[in-house]
N, C-alpha and C positions, 0 to 999 in steps of 0.2 A: 296521357298526361298524368293521371293518378299514379301509375306505376313509376314514372320518372320522379315524382314528388317523394314517393316512399323510398326509392333508391337513394335520392339525395339526402333524406333524413338519416338513413342507415349509414351512409358514408360519413356524414357529420358526426354521428355517434362513434364510429370506428376511429375517426381522426382524433376526437376528444379523448378516447381511451388510450390511444398511442401517446398523445401528449402527456397524459397523466402517468403512464408507465415510464416515459423518459424522465419526467420530473422526479419521480420516486427513485429511479436508479441514480440520478444525479445527487439527490439528497443523501442516499446511502453512501455513495462514493465520497462526498464531502465529510460525512461523519467518520468514515474510516481514515481519511487523511488527517483529521484533527483529533486522533486518539491520544496524542501526547502534547505536552506543553512545549514551549520553545527551548526549555532546558533539557529535553529528552526524557522526562519522567512522565509516567501515566498520570492523567488528571484525576482519575478516580479508580476504585476497584481493588487496589491492593494496599496493604498496610504492613510495613512501610512501602512507599511507592517504589516500583521497579523501573529501571531504565528501559526505554523502548526505542531509543535512537541514539546514535553516536556521531553527531556532526563534526566533532573535533578530530575524527579519524580520517577525514578526507585528506588525501595527499600522503598518507602513511602506507607502509608496505602491507600486503595481505596478511602476512604472519603476525605483524604487530597488531593489526586490527582484530584478528581472530583471538589472540591471547588477551587483549583488552576486553573484548566482548565477553569471553568466557570467564574472565575474572569477575566482571560485573554481574553476569547472568549465567552461572553454570548450568542452569536448567534448559538452555536453548542449544540447538544445533546450528553451527555456522556453515554456510555454503559460500565458497568462493566462486564467483561467476564472472566470466569475461563480459565487459560492457557490450551490449548489442545481442547477447545470446538469448535464445528463446527459453522462457521459463513458464511454469504454470502460474495461473492468476489467482489461485486459492490463497486465502489468508490463514496463516498458522501462527499461533502464539508461541510455539516452540521452535521457530525458525528465524534466523537472521541471515539475509543475503548480503554479501560484500561484493559490490561491483568494482571490477579492476580493469584499468586500461591495459590492453594487450601489449603495447610496445613499452610503455613506461613502467609497468608493473606496480602501479599505485592505485589506491582507492579513489574512485572518481565521484561517488555520491555517498551521502550519509547512510551508513548501514542502519536498518531499522527492523524491528520485529514485524513479521508478516510472512 
């Protein structure tokens, strides 16, 4: 009975640690999603503020999107990616991915730094 009680306590501790890890990961994810304001500019960190997203490019052609992004941010590399393609999950401040619909050849989500 004593062994069962100790195992039960250890399991409760492990579960609590898992919950904390999940909560921390969620908080980091929310922070990364809110790096920019609604107008696409960084909220802090650069002076003058740099564009970090281009919601107005949804529906445009990939070449239009690429030239607009490079005009605003010549310091980034633009990657044209077909919607649904596998990509790495790393965050890079020097990269903007432009997701394009395969059939329509149009930008399907707002390009953003990352």
